[in-house]
N, C-alpha and C positions, 0 to 999 in steps of 0.2 A: 433575401426575397426569393421565392420560388419563381423562376424565370417564366414558366409556362402559365401558372395560374395567377401570378401577380400577388399571391398571398404574402403578407409581411409578417414574419415571425419576430417578435420583440426579443431583444438580447437579454433574456431573463437568466438568472443564475440561482437555482434553488440551493438552499443551505444544506448541502450534503458534506458530511465531515470526512472528506478524503484528503484534505490539505490543511495543514495548520503549522504555525510557528510557535515553538515552545522554548522556554529558557531553562537550561539545566545548570545547576551550580553544585559543584563538588564541595565537600566539607573542608573548611580550613584546618590546617594542622594546629594542634594545641601548643601553647607556649611552654617552654621549659621552665623549671622551677629554680629560684634562688633560695637555697636553704643551707643551714649549717647544723651539723649534728650537735644536739644538746642533750646531756644526761648528767645526772648528779655525779659529782666527782670527776667529770670530764669537761672542764670549763672551756677548753680550746679545741672542740671537735672540728673536723674538716668539713668541706662542702659536701652536701649529700642531696642536692637538687636533682630530681629525675627528669627525664625527657618528656615532652608532650606527645600525645597520641596522634596518629595519622588521621587525616580527615577521610570521611567515607567517599567512595567512588560512586559515579552514576552510570548505570547500564541501561541500555534498551534491549528488550527481549521480545522476540516474536511469539505471539500466543494465539492459539486457535480459538480461544474463548472470546476474542474481540474481532468484530467484522468491519468496523470502521473506526475513526478516530474521535468519535463523539465523547468518549469518557475523558478525553484530555482537555475538552473545551472549558471546563469549569475553572480549573486552576491556571493552566498554561505555564506555570513556574514550578520547578521541582528541585529541591535542595536536599543534599545528603547531610547527615549529621557531622558536626565538627568534632575534631579530636579534643580530648579533655586535657586539662592542665597537668603538667608533671607535678610531683609532690616530693616532700622530704623523704629521707631514708631511702633515696634512690628509687622511689616508686615511679614507674612509667605510667603516664596518663593513658586512659582507655582509648582505643582507636574508635573513630566514628563509624556508625553502621552504614554499610553500602545501601544505595537506593536502586531498586530495579523498577523501571517503568515499562509496563506491558503495552505492546503495540500489535496491530494485526499482522499476520503473515503477508508479505508483499510490500512492506513499508520501505520506501527509499528515504534515506536520511542525508540531508545536505547541510553544510555550514551556510547559514543565511548570509553572512558577510562576504565570504569569498566565493560562494557558489560551488565549492568543492564537494564531491561525493564523499561522505563519511563512511557509509555502509549501506548494504542492501540486504534486508532481512527476509529471506525467501523460504526459510524452513522453520517449522515449529520448534521452539526451544533454543533457536539460535540467539546468542547474546553478544553484545558488543559494548566495549567501554567507550563512552562518549565524553566523559569528564573525569579526570583523575583528581583524587583528593590530595591536599597539600600535606607535605611531611611535617612531623612535629618538630618543634624547636628543641635544641639541646639544653639540658639543665646545667647548672654551674659545676656539678661534679665532673662533667665531661672536660671542662677546661682547666682542671687542676693539673699543675705540672711542678717540677722541681723549682722552677723560677717564679711560679705564680701559684702559691699554695692556697690562697683564699680569694678566688675569683668571685666578685659580687655582681655578676651579670649572667644572663641566659639568653638564648635565642627565642625570638617570637616564632610562632608557627608560620609555615608558608601558606599563602592563600590557595584554595582549590580552584580548579579551572571553571570558568564561567562562560557559557556559550549560548548562542541562539541558534536553534536548529529548525530547518524547514523539513517537515515530514510530508511525504507524498505517498498515498496508498495507491498501489497499482494491483488490481485484482490478479490473482494467479489462477487462471482457468485454462483448460485445454482447448476449448472451442468458444469462439465469440460469435454471437448473433448480431449482425449489422444490417440496418435497414432504415428507411425513412419512417417518420412518425406513423403509427398505425399500420405498419407492415405485417403485424401479427407475431412479433417477437415474444411478447409476454405470454400470449396464449400458447405458442409453441413450447416455450420453456416449461409452462405448467403441465403440458402433456408429456414431455420427454423426461422430466426430472421430478424431484420432490419439492421444488420451489412453488411458492404461492404468491406470485407477483400481483400487483394491482392491475386490473384490466378494465378499460372503458373505451368508448368510441369517440375519443377526441385527441388532438395532437398532444404529445408529451405526457401521455398517461404515465409512462415510466420516468420518474424524476431522479431515481438513483439506480445504479447498476444492480441487477439481481443475479444471484449465483445459485445454481442447482446442481445436484449430483446424480449421475446415471450409474446404476449398478448393472454390470454386464456379467456374462458367463465367466466361470472359473475365477470368481473373486475380483475380476477387473472392474475398475470404476474410473470415471472421468468427470470433470466439472465443465459446465456450460454457463457462460455469462451472457446476460441480456444487456447490451449496451444501449443506453437511452438514444432516442431517435436522432439521426444525423440529418442536417439540412445543408443546403449549399452555403458555403462560407463557414462551416463548423470549425475548420482549422484556423480561422481568424477570430474565433470566439463567438460566432453567430449562434443563435438558438441556445442549446445547452453547451455548445462550444468545447473548448479545449479540456475543460474539467473532466469530461468523460471519455474523450478520445484516448487519453493516456491509459485507460483500463484495457484497451485492446492490444497494447504493445506486447504483453507477455504471452498471449494465446499462441497455441501451436497451429491452429487452423481456423479459418473464417467461413461462416455461412452467410452469404449475402441474400437477404430476404426481399423478394419482389412480389408485389400483389398481382394476381392474375388479371385484375380489372384495370390495371394501368394502361393508359393509351400509348405511352412510349416507354416500355420496360427497359429498352437498351439505354436510353438516356439516364434513367434512374440508376442502373447498374454502373454506368460510367461515372455518374456523380458520386456514388458511394466510394468507388475505387479512388477517384481523384482526391476526395477529402481525406481518406486514410493515408494515401501516399504523400500528400502535401504536408501532413502532420509528421509522418516518418517514412522515408523512402524504403525502409526495410519491409514495410507491409506488403509490397508487391510480390515479395518472394515467399510469402506464407501460403501453404496449400489452402485451396478454397473450393467451394461448391456453391452454385446458385440454386436457391430454393424458391420456387414459385408457390406462393401461399394463397389461401382462400379460393382454392379451385372449386369448391362447392357453390361459388357464386357465378360461375361461367359454364358454358357448354363445351363440348369436346372441340368444336371448330375454333372457338375463341381461345381455348387453351393452347391448341396447336399453333395458332397465329402468334400468341405471346412467346412461345418457345422459339419459333422461327425468328422473331424480331430480336430476341436476345442474342442469337447467333453464337452460342457457346456450347461445347460438347459436355461441359460439366453442369448439367441441369437436372433437377428433380422437382416434380410437382407434388404438392401435398395439401391436405386439408386438416388443420388441427381440430376443427369442429367434428368432422366425421371420422378422423384418424386415418384417412386414406393415405397410404404409402408411408406411414410412420415407421413401420418395421423396416422398410427399405432404407429410410433415412438413417436409422440406427446403423445399418450395414455401411452406408456411405461414410458416416462419422468414424466408425471403426477403421475403415480402410484409410481415411485421411490421416488418422493418428498413427497408424501402423506403418504406412508406406508413403504417405504424402499424396497418394492417388485415390481413386475411388472406383467402385464397380461400374462397369459399362452398362448402358441401357437402363439407367435409373429413372429417366423421365417417364 
């Protein structure tokens, strides 16, 4: 509940595919063959059963072509090909084909049963073996010896690994926009980057994190993430809750967005900081700047009063509608990413 307004936000959870449990099953090894050489005029040929093929492995690979985990929701179970049977004439069974499951860059993979971190796929093309295929069984030719010249048995293939994996997608962005619902995050993102987020005048307009890219001079570029509106109690699952707080963990810098029309901007800023640090204490150490939005709705005196109430020297006031001070905001972001600081006198 918003302490000052008494507004109750229901604990809704939009179906955003950034968390999913999938089952991965590597291929079983193929059984070895029990066979004896048979040819005309060779009535007592020896054992010639070949080995079974190895089962296919299952890999997860980070792909820039996927931006969430929705493509995994249909099946949720992924199985590599099993190894083929060994054959007579010492023929080896064909190995099973490996299976590569594509996931978005930034996917954290955990073993669902133990909770152990399996891998963290943070770079495009990064691949990790998550389930190893079973080895093929030995055919009876392998067991022939001077004391056992006609073995009539072979090994079965070993089973492939079978696991349940928890996938968590955490956006990889350089800058995170954090603010209460309707603080102007989506509008600002649309002005600063190439993103086209949904924008409307009601709480929780943004139901999924949006990501945009800023191209700067000399070929430099960085990503900005619009994190869905945070309310009091978000770290306990209130509002859009924990599902989207995790997307702020990887950012290098944070912009706290505060509306110029707020009666108590200092309270809002403290609320945002508290929710982030309650979720992860490391948030407090990230470089930040306070961005006062919607300055086109207030006069100069009201804006100055808002800045004074915030009481922070890292403040810049902007209007996404009129584009007031957006060029200066670009410089602020550049400085935050380069040095962790920002230009003075940005307000």
